[in-house]
N, C-alpha and C positions, 0 to 999 in steps of 0.2 A: 325438220332439220335445224339444228342449232347454228347460230351465227356468232362469230367472235365479237362482232360489233355490238351485239345485244349484251354480251357479258361486260364489255367495257362501259356501256351506258349504265348498266345495272350497278356496277361497282362505283361509278362516278356519283351515283345517287346514294351511295353508302348502304346498298342492300346486300344481304347475305347471298352468296352463290350456292346453288344446290349441289348435291353430290354428282348428279348427272352433268351439270354444267362444268364442274371442275374436271371430271373424267374426260369430257369432250375437249377442253382446253389442253390438258396435258397430252392426250393422245394426238391431237391435231398438231401441236407444237413438235412433238417427237417425230411425226411423219412429214414435217415441213409442209403442212397443208394450210398454214396461216403465215402471214407476213411477219418478219421479225419485228417490224415497227409496231404491229398490232400486239404482239406478245409483250414488247417493251412497255407499251401504253398500259396494259393490264397490270403488269408487275409494278409499275410506278404508282398506279392507283391503289394497289394492295398495300404499298409502302405508306402512302399518304392517308388512306382511309382506314387501314388496319384490317385484320382478319379475326373472325370469331374462332373459338376453340374448335367448333365443329368444322369450320373451313380448313383449319390447320390440319386436323386429323384426316379429312377427306383428301387434301392435297398430298399428304404423306403417303396414304394408301395408293392413290392414283400414280404417283411417281414410282413407288416400289413395284407396282404392277407393270411397268414399262419394260422390265427385263427379267432375268432369271431370279427365282426365289428359292432360298435354301431354308429348310426347317431344322436349324441346328438344335432346337429344343428337343427334337425327337431323339437325339443322340444322348443327351443328358440334361436333366433339369438343374444341374449344378454349374453349367457353363455360364460364365459371366463376362461381360464386355466392359472394359474400362476405356472411356473416351475422353481425352483431354480437349478442352475448348480453349485454346490459346494459352495454356498454363503449364500443367504438369510435365516435367522432364521425362524423357524416355527411360532414364536410369531408374526412376521410381517405378515405372511399369515393369521393367525387367526384374527389380527386386520383388515386387508383388507377385509376379509369375512364379518366381522361385519359392517364395514363402508359401503360397497356396499349394503348389505341387508337393512341397515337403510336409504339408499338413494333410496330405491324402486327398486333395481336391484337384479336378482337372483345371489346367491353366491354358488359356488360349488368347492369342493376340492376332487379330485380323489386320493385315498390312494392306492399306489402300494407298491413299495419298501420303500417309505418314511414312516417309522413307528412313527416318532416323533410327528406329528400332532395328530395321533390317541391317543398316550399316554397323551399328554398335555390336551386333551379334555376328559380325564378320561374314555376312552373306550365308548364314546358316541355311541349310537346305530348306526351302519353303515347301510346306505341304500344300497340295492343291485340293480345294474342296470341290468335289463334283458329286452329283447324285449317285453315280455308279461306283464311287469308291468310299462310301460311308462306312464300310466295314473297317477300313484302315483307320478311320477316326475313332470308331468304337474301341479298337485295340489300343490306341493311344490314350483314350479316356480311361479305359480299364486299368492302365498302368499309371495313371495320374501324371503323365508326361507333360512337359512344357511343349506347347504347340505354337509355332509361328506360321501363320497361314496367309497365303496370298489371296487377296480378295478377287473373286471372279470378275473378269472384265465387263461382263454384262449385268452387273448389279446396279439397279436403278439408273440406267444410262442417261435418262432425261435430267437427272439431278445435276450431272456435270454440265450439261448444255445450259440449264437455267443458272447454274453458278457463274458461268462465263458471261451470260447476259446481264446478271445482276451487277457484276463488276464493271461492265461497260457503261451501265446507266447509273452507277454510284448508289446502288441499293443493297450492297452486300453486307451492310451493318444492320439491316432490319431484323429485329429480334424474332418476330413471328416467322419470317422466311428462314432464319437460321434454324429455328426449331423444326421446320419442315425438312430442311436439308439433312439434319441429324436423324430424325425419326424415320424418314423414308429409307435410309440405308439400314437401320436396325430392323425394320419390318422385313426388308428384302433378305437380310441375312438370317432372320429367324431367331434372334436372341430374345430370351424372356427376362433375363436379369441384366440390367445396365446401370453403371455408375458413371455420371458425368462430372468431370472437374471443370467448373466454370470459373475461370480466372478473369478478374477485372482490374482495370487500371490503365494508366497512360500507354503501357506497352501491349495492351490487348485490344482487339477490336470491340470488346465489350468494356466500355469506358467507366460506367458508373455502377454503384451498388444497386440502384433502382433497376437498371437494365438486367443485371445479373439475377436479381430476384424474379423479375418478370419472365426471363427465359426459364428459370428453374420451375416456376409455376406452370408454364406451358408444357414443359417436358413431363412433369409429374402427372398433370391432368391427362395428357395424351397417353401416358402409360396406363392409366386407369381405363381410358376408353378402349385401348388396344390390348388389354389383358397382359400387360408387362409390368414387372417390378422395376421401378425407376427411382434412383436416388441421385441427388445433386449436392455436391460439396463445393461451396464457393470459397475461392482462395485469393489471397492478395498477390499481385504480381508487381513487386517493387524492387526485385533483385533476382538474379539467377538462383536456382535451387542448388544447395550444397556448395562444394568447393571447386568443381571442375566443369568445363564446357568443351566438348569435343569427343570424338568416338572412343578411342582407346582410353582416354583420361576418364570419361564417364563410366565406362565398363569397369575400369580399375576401382573407381569410387564405389560402384555397386558391390564389387567383391570385398573391398575394405569394410564397407558398411555392414555387410552380412557377416563379416569376420569380427565384428565388435567395435569398429572405429567409425561410428555413424554421426554425421553432423546433426546439430539440433533440429534444423528445419527439415532435413531429410527424414529424421525419425518421426517428427510431427506428422508429416504427410503419410509415411508408411503406416503408422499406427491408425490414423483416422480412416484412410481408405481401406486398409486391411480389415479393421474391425467391422466396418460397414459391409464389406464383401462377405465376411463370415456370417454376419446377421442375415444377409439375403439368401445365402445358399444352405445354411444350417438351421436357421430359424431362431438361433440364440440371440435374444434382444439385449442381453447384458453386454454392452460394449466394453466395459472394463475387463470382464472375463475374456472377451475376444482379444483385447490388447495384450493381456498376459499370455495368451496362447501364441500370439505372434512373437512376443519377446522371447518366449521359450524356444520357438523355432529358430530364432537368431542366436540366442545364448548357447543352445546345444550344438550349433554349427550345422544343423540339418539343412537350413535354407542355403547356407554357403556351399555345402557339399552338393546340393541339388543344382545350383547355378554352375559350379565348377564342372560337374559332370556334363551338363548340357553344352557348355562352351567347348569342352574337349571334343565334341562331335562335329564342331563347325569347321569350315573349310579354310579360314584365313588366319590361323593362329600366328603365322609368321609376321602378321601386321603388328603384333605386340612388341614393337621395337622402340628404342629411345629416339627422340628427334635430335637433329644436329644442333639446334640452337634453343636454349632456354634463356629468355631475356627478361630481366626484372623490370617492373613498372613502378617507379617511385613517385610518391606524393610531392607536389610542390605547394601544397596548402596544409593548414592545420585546422582541426575542428572535429566534427563527427560525420560519419557517412549517413546521409539522409536517404539516398536512393542510388541504385546502380541501374542504369538505363539498359534494360534487357534487349530492346530493339537495336541499340548500338553494339551491344555485345554480339548479338546474332549476326549483324552485318559484318562485324570484324571477323567472326568465325568463318563466314562465307568467303571473305576476302583471303583468309589464310588457307582456304580449301579444307577447313576442318569439318564443315558440314556442307551439304549440297541443298540447293533449292529446286533442282530438277534432276530426274533420273539419269540424264545423259552426262552429267558432270563427273569429272574425275575428282577424287578426294584424297587428302593426305590423312591417313588413319591416325597418325600420331600427333597431328597438330591440334592446337586448342589453347585454352586459357585456364590458369589456376588462380583462384581468388584467395588472397591472404587476409582481406578485410571484408566484413559484411555490414549490413545496415545496423546502425547503433554503435559500431566500434569507433573508438577515438583514434585520430590520426595526427601525427606530427610531420613536419616537413622532413623528407628523406625516408619516411616509413615505406615499407613494401606494400603496395596495393595488390599486385598480381604478378604472375609470370606469363609470358607468351611462349608457347611451344610451336616451333616451326622448322621446316626443312628448307625454306626459301628465304635467304638472307635479304633479298630485295624488298620483302614485305614487312620487315621488322619496324622500320621507322613509323610508317603510317599506323600499323597495328598498335604500337605503344601509345601513339598520340590518341587514337580512338578510345582505348581502354581507360586512359587517364581522363578523357572527356566523359566517359560513361559514369565515373564516380562523381556524384554530386555531394559536395561537402559543405556543411553549414556550421556556424558558430554555436548554434543552439544544441544542447544535449538531446540526443534522440533516444527514445525508449524503443527497444526492440519489440515488435508486435508479432502476434501469432499469425502464421500464414493462413490458418483456417478461420474463415469468417463465420460461416454458418453451414449446417447440414440439414437438408430437407429430405 
């Protein structure tokens, strides 16, 4: 009979835990058969001493095995999961779903903790994945429809428990444990094709390029071990993506972009992720050809028509209304925009009820922020930086102050950099 104390001693000595020991720990923790303090001690040691790639793969499998497992690859080998890690906006995912669908490929987004896509598509009726209704999914896949799918509640349940524990003991930024968190969910859902957006910078919990590269290496090597195609695209997180932040605003931006009015950084992300998605599911390694295919889907309005048709089936189209107040945010400085603090933008959007951080929150679908200046732009005193959209006049003053603070302006000329750092 294994003893949790033996595992703690073993990891303290920097020894590799066996698959049997990892299975024991995950199962015992899930069944509350070990003390929380003991689990915390082992997780802290994992953080300090590190984990081997074999341990990471074993932990991912063990956690996936604690709940329901779906074999989505049985439905189609062209299903692909796009997973943002602290970076890519929901509107990019929504555009990619429409583009892939318009190109005759199944498009699926699993909604778990990520509540943003759900809100931006106005509570579109969520499909339920259950083993007994896979025929419904086969029908959607055969029609190449966009599928917004609610993650089953019993998917890798111990992952949520360990996530809470890691936050309590300040180990939630450990790269190897982040890799376990991500891959355990993918194993349980049964995806064979996965693209991760790894955003790094001050506004992400992945702070450095070195950590981003390390995480990419873990995920790709785990994909090889677990017979999955995994790509990682590292992106820069020094400003919000595109022009808008907020539900209706972002959905409008997605429609405008697919109708030919696409911001430079939005296009950059759409083409890079889309080209790599096509490579994974069609086998065409010529990324330039794939980009041309995506541009054709946009220029021909096929992707726009696909998204418009999908939105027309949703339940809250009355939410597409104008807000009562649109307030300008003016610059009190001159120089060049060096950075736009995404964390402060997100906090302000939550304050405006434009986005929610918990499912029980009510949101103002029309509220949000429009950005008139981006990183690298020159600014003079009195220039428009942004607009605040809100239905609550009491929140205007603080929101304007916060957005003004989010813009970091320098005297030095700033060269606009690509959002794409590297693709693995």
